[in-house]
C-alpha positions, 0 to 999 in steps of 0.5 A, spaced: 248 162 811 249 155 808 255 150 810 257 146 804 261 140 806 265 135 803 265 127 804 273 123 803 276 117 801 281 113 806 286 110 801 290 107 806 293 108 814 301 107 814 303 105 820 299 102 826 306 098 829 309 105 831 317 101 831 319 108 829 316 113 834 309 114 831 303 111 830 298 113 824 299 116 818 295 115 812 293 119 805 286 121 802 282 125 798 276 130 799 271 129 795 266 134 792 259 128 792 257 126 797 257 131 802 254 134 808 249 141 807 247 145 813 242 151 812 240 156 817 233 154 820 229 149 827 231 142 825 236 140 829 240 144 835 247 144 836 249 142 844 257 140 844 261 143 849 265 149 847 261 150 841 256 157 841 248 154 841 245 155 833 239 151 830 240 148 823 238 144 818 240 139 814 239 139 806 244 133 805 248 128 808 250 121 806 251 115 810 254 113 816 259 108 816 260 106 809 267 109 808 267 116 806 269 119 814 261 121 815 262 122 823 267 127 822 264 131 817 258 132 821 261 134 826 266 139 823 260 142 819 255 143 824 261 146 830 264 150 823 257 153 822 256 155 828 262 158 829 262 162 823 254 164 824 257 167 830 262 171 826 268 167 828 273 164 824 276 157 826 282 152 823 279 145 822 284 142 827 281 147 832 275 145 830 277 138 831 280 138 837 273 140 840 269 134 838 274 130 839 276 127 832 283 126 828 286 122 833 287 117 828 287 120 821 288 126 820 285 126 812 278 128 814 280 133 818 285 136 813 281 135 807 275 139 810 280 145 811 283 145 804 280 139 799 285 135 795 290 130 796 292 129 803 298 126 806 299 127 815 304 124 818 300 120 824 302 120 831 308 121 835 308 115 842 309 121 847 302 123 845 299 116 843 302 110 846 297 105 841 294 104 835 285 105 837 281 108 832 279 115 833 273 113 838 276 110 843 283 115 843 284 123 845 290 124 841 290 130 837 290 131 829 297 129 826 301 133 822 300 135 816 305 132 811 302 135 803 297 138 799 297 138 792 290 138 787 288 131 786 287 130 778 282 126 777 274 123 777 273 118 783 268 113 782 264 110 788 261 104 788 258 102 795 256 095 795 252 091 800 257 089 806 260 090 812 259 096 817 265 097 821 265 101 828 264 101 835 267 096 839 268 091 832 273 097 829 278 097 835 277 090 836 281 090 829 285 094 831 287 091 838 288 084 834 292 087 827 296 082 825 299 086 821 304 084 814 308 088 808 310 094 812 316 096 810 314 094 803 308 099 803 312 104 806 316 104 799 309 103 795 306 110 798 314 113 798 316 111 792 310 111 787 303 113 790 305 120 792 310 122 786 305 118 781 300 124 783 304 130 783 307 127 776 299 126 775 302 118 773 295 115 772 297 108 770 303 108 778 297 110 782 292 105 779 297 099 781 299 102 787 293 101 788 291 095 787 298 092 792 297 098 797 290 092 798 294 087 800 299 090 805 298 093 812 292 095 815 288 095 809 289 087 808 285 087 815 279 092 812 278 088 805 279 081 809 273 084 813 269 085 809 264 082 804 265 077 798 260 082 794 265 088 796 271 084 793 268 081 787 266 088 785 273 090 786 276 084 782 271 086 777 273 093 776 281 090 776 278 086 770 276 092 766 282 095 767 281 099 773 284 096 780 280 099 786 280 100 793 276 100 798 276 106 803 277 106 810 274 099 812 269 100 807 264 098 804 265 104 799 270 102 793 272 106 789 278 107 783 281 114 778 279 115 772 281 119 766 275 122 764 268 123 765 266 118 760 270 112 762 266 114 769 260 114 766 261 107 763 264 104 770 256 106 773 253 104 767 256 096 768 256 096 775 252 101 778 255 107 783 257 114 782 261 119 779 264 124 783 270 130 782 275 131 787 273 137 792 280 142 791 277 147 795 275 143 802 268 146 806 266 153 804 260 157 807 255 161 803 252 167 805 246 169 803 
C-alpha cells in the first residue's frame, strides 16, 4: 500500500482582527509536487493517540518550514495511511482533529482531501478567541467555503530565507499591526476568487500582487530576507507578480503554459509544478 500526498500554497489569511466575529480565513492551492509519499515498510512507527499503530517508510518528502505546509501534510499522510491500512476511512477533518491541525488555516486540511483551489471561512470567536498559529491553538478546522479546480501551472522558488515557526511565528501573530484589511477583503472577494473561476490569469496576478502589501501577508513579507523580496521584484519585472506562501521563504507565481514556467526556471531556478486537483490518494499494490 502507498499513500500519495500533496503540498500546498497558502496565498493569504483574511482577518486576524476578528472585528466581525470571525478570525483567520484564507485561500490556497494544492500542488502535485513536491509531495509526501508513504509506503509499507519498517522504517518508522506511528505513535499518535487514537491512530492505529503501523510501520511505514517515507518514499518522497520535502523540507519543513518553507511555506509549503509540511507539518500538516506529514501528519495527515501518516494518519490516513494508518487508518486505510486497517480498512478504516476517515475524512481529512477527522484526521486533522486527531493530530490537532487546521486550527488556523483549513487550506492544508481541505487540499489534502479534495485538491484544487480552496477557500475556508475561518473560526468563530465562539470557538477561537484570539489569533494564534496552529501549534498554539486547539480550535477545530474551519468550514470549507469553496473548492474548484485550479487551472494554471505553479512556479515555485525557495531562495535563501528565514524559516519562521514556533515561538517566532507566535510572536508575529501576537504583535501583528494589521493594515488594509477592508481592501484585502475586496481584493480577495471581488478580484482574486472570481478571476480563478473565470480563468482570468491577468486579474489573478494583479490581485496576488496587491495582497502582498495588505493585512497579515504584508507582515509575512516584511519578516523575510532581502533575497526573497528581491526575487519577487525580479519576477514582477518579467511580468509575473508573485507571492510568498505562508511565511515563506517559498515564492510562487502562476503561468499559463509549461513553456512560460520553464523559462522562469531557466532564468531564476526553482521548479514548475501542476496543481493537484484530486487530493491525496491511496494506491493498493
